[in-house]
C-alpha positions in Angstrom: 25.5 12.7 25.7 22.7 13.8 23.4 24.8 13.6 20.3 26.0 10.1 21.3 22.4 9.1 21.7 21.6 10.4 18.2 24.6 8.5 16.7 23.6 5.3 18.5 20.0 5.6 17.2 21.3 6.1 13.7 23.5 3.0 13.7 20.7 0.9 15.3 18.3 2.1 12.5 20.9 1.2 9.9 21.4 -2.2 11.4 17.7 -2.8 11.3 17.3 -1.9 7.7 20.4 -3.8 6.7 18.8 -6.9 8.2 15.7 -6.1 6.2 17.7 -5.9 3.0 19.6 -9.1 3.9 16.5 -11.2 3.5 17.6 -12.3 0.1 16.8 -16.0 0.8 13.1 -15.3 1.2 11.0 -16.4 -1.8 9.7 -13.5 -3.9 5.9 -13.5 -4.3 3.8 -12.0 -7.0 1.5 -9.1 -6.3 -0.7 -6.6 -8.1 -0.3 -2.9 -7.2 -3.6 -1.0 -7.5 -2.9 2.8 -7.7 -5.7 5.3 -7.2 -4.8 8.7 -8.7 -7.1 11.4 -7.4 -7.1 14.8 -9.1 -8.8 17.6 -7.2 -10.0 21.0 -8.3 -10.3 22.6 -4.9 -7.5 22.7 -4.1 -5.9 21.8 -7.4 -3.7 18.9 -6.5 -3.1 15.2 -7.4 -2.8 12.5 -4.8 -1.9 8.8 -5.3 -2.9 6.0 -3.0 -1.4 2.5 -3.5 -3.1 -0.7 -2.6 -1.9 -4.3 -3.1 -3.3 -7.7 -4.1 -1.7 -11.1 -3.8 -1.8 -12.4 -7.3 -2.7 -16.0 -6.3 -5.8 -14.7 -4.5 -7.3 -13.6 -7.7 -7.3 -16.8 -9.7 -10.7 -18.1 -10.7 -12.5 -15.7 -8.3 -15.2 -13.1 -8.9 -14.1 -11.1 -5.9 -10.6 -10.5 -4.5 -9.1 -8.8 -1.5 -7.0 -5.6 -1.6 -5.0 -4.0 1.2 -3.3 -0.6 1.7 0.3 -0.5 0.6 2.5 2.1 2.3 5.7 2.8 0.3 7.1 6.2 1.5 5.0 6.8 4.6 6.5 4.2 7.1 9.4 5.1 9.4 12.2 2.7 10.2 10.4 1.9 13.5 7.1 0.9 11.8 8.9 -1.0 9.0 10.7 -3.1 11.6 7.5 -3.7 13.6 5.7 -4.8 10.4 8.5 -7.3 9.6 8.2 -8.7 13.1 4.4 -9.0 12.8 3.6 -6.3 15.4 0.8 -3.7 15.1 1.8 -0.3 13.6 0.4 3.2 13.5 1.8 4.5 10.3 1.1 8.1 10.7 2.4 8.4 14.3 5.6 10.3 15.2 7.4 7.2 16.3 10.7 6.5 14.5 12.7 8.3 11.9 13.3 7.9 8.1 16.9 6.8 8.5 17.1 4.1 5.9 20.2 2.8 4.2 21.1 3.9 0.7 20.5 0.4 -0.5 16.9 0.4 0.8 16.2 3.8 -0.6 17.4 2.6 -4.0 15.1 -0.4 -3.9 12.2 1.8 -3.0 13.0 4.1 -5.9 13.1 1.1 -8.2 9.7 0.0 -7.0 8.2 3.5 -7.6 9.9 3.6 -11.1 8.3 0.2 -12.0 4.9 1.3 -10.8 5.1 4.6 -12.7 6.5 3.3 -15.9 4.6 -0.1 -16.2 1.2 0.8 -14.9 -1.9 0.3 -17.1 -5.1 2.3 -16.6 -8.2 0.1 -16.0 -10.8 2.6 -14.8 -11.7 6.3 -14.7 -14.5 7.9 -12.8 -15.6 11.5 -12.0 -16.9 12.5 -8.6 -19.3 15.4 -8.4 -20.0 17.1 -5.1 -23.3 18.7 -4.2 -23.4 22.5 -4.8 -19.9 22.3 -6.1 -18.3 22.5 -2.7 -15.2 20.6 -3.7 -15.5 20.8 -7.5 -15.2 17.7 -9.7 -12.7 15.1 -8.7 -11.3 12.6 -11.2 -10.1 9.2 -10.1 -8.0 7.0 -12.4 -7.2 3.4 -11.4 -3.9 1.8 -12.5 -2.7 -1.8 -12.3 1.0 -2.8 -12.1 2.0 -6.5 -11.6 5.0 -6.8 -9.3 7.3 -9.5 -7.9 9.0 -8.9 -4.7 9.2 -9.3 -0.9 6.7 -7.4 1.2 5.8 -7.6 4.9 2.3 -7.3 6.2 0.9 -6.5 9.7 -2.1 -4.9 11.4 -2.4 -1.1 11.5 -4.4 0.5 14.3 -7.1 2.9 12.9 -9.3 5.4 14.6 -12.7 6.2 13.1 -14.9 8.5 15.2 -15.2 6.8 18.6 -14.3 3.3 17.3 -10.9 1.8 16.9 -10.1 -1.1 14.6 -7.1 -2.9 13.1 -6.7 -3.4 9.4 -4.1 -5.4 7.4 -1.5 -3.3 5.6 1.6 -4.0 3.5 5.0 -2.4 3.3 7.8 -3.0 0.8 11.0 -4.9 1.8 13.2 -5.8 -1.2 13.9 -7.5 -4.5 11.3 -5.8 -6.7 10.8 -6.5 -10.4 8.0 -6.3 -13.0 5.9 -9.4 -13.5 5.9 -9.5 -17.4 3.8 -12.7 -17.6 0.8 -11.4 -15.6 -1.1 -9.9 -18.5 -1.4 -13.2 -20.2 -3.2 -14.9 -17.3 -6.8 -15.2 -16.3 -6.2 -13.1 -13.2 -5.4 -10.2 -15.5 -8.9 -10.1 -17.0 -10.4 -10.2 -13.5 -8.5 -7.2 -12.1 -8.8 -5.3 -15.4 -12.6 -5.3 -15.4 -13.2 -5.2 -11.7 -15.3 -2.3 -10.3 -13.1 -0.1 -8.1 -15.5 2.8 -7.8 -16.8 1.9 -4.3 -13.4 1.3 -2.7 -12.8 4.0 0.0 -9.1 4.2 -1.0 -8.3 7.4 0.9 -9.6 6.1 4.3 -8.4 2.5 4.4 -11.7 1.4 5.9 -12.7 -2.2 6.6 -14.5 -4.5 4.3 -18.0 -3.6 5.5 -17.6 -0.2 3.7 -17.0 -2.0 0.4 -19.6 -4.8 0.3 -21.2 -3.6 -3.0 -17.9 -3.6 -5.0 -16.6 -6.6 -6.9 -13.2 -5.6 -5.6 -13.6 -6.4 -1.9 -11.4 -5.2 0.9 -10.7 -7.8 3.6 -9.1 -6.0 6.5 -9.3 -8.6 9.3 -11.2 -5.9 11.3 -11.0 -6.1 15.1 -13.1 -3.6 17.0 -11.9 -2.7 20.5 -12.1 0.1 23.0 
């Protein structure tokens, strides 16, 4: 009975993801992927955090809104909930990573585009008091993308306060936006100040009020 349950769950998950891939009739939208590459000395590791910007939200504006983009972290359960507009908890144990080969291929294509077509726009060095964590170097990269993404509210916990913040997940049909760098929006994102964005914590906009690059998370505080 247990093995049958596992098989049934497997086919249900594949059905969900196949439905996700089948959304070919949806209109592709243009986005800007903002990748924060954090190089630490203690321990000596490199971490990458992806955020996303709707390209049409940048036009003729001094500030623009960016949101967390989860590419490899979501389970099939969270992806399905995001597509349906439900709240998610990305780092929970709910669901599995049982995606179809087609969906995995599309994710790999997205990652390849980001890694091969990104352009560095900012580099900063963080120095910690008394050298507790050593110097940390942060490089910010921009990659213009066309594709289908879903977005939903993620539940966060920060100390004793819980809040919901808007997050994005990739769905399908990804390609490089080769016309972006000739637009006015390109100059805005290229010279924006990303140094005050708390990219590792995905905190609400109140934590980023001094930055030209503003995070709008649709924060909702609740108990």
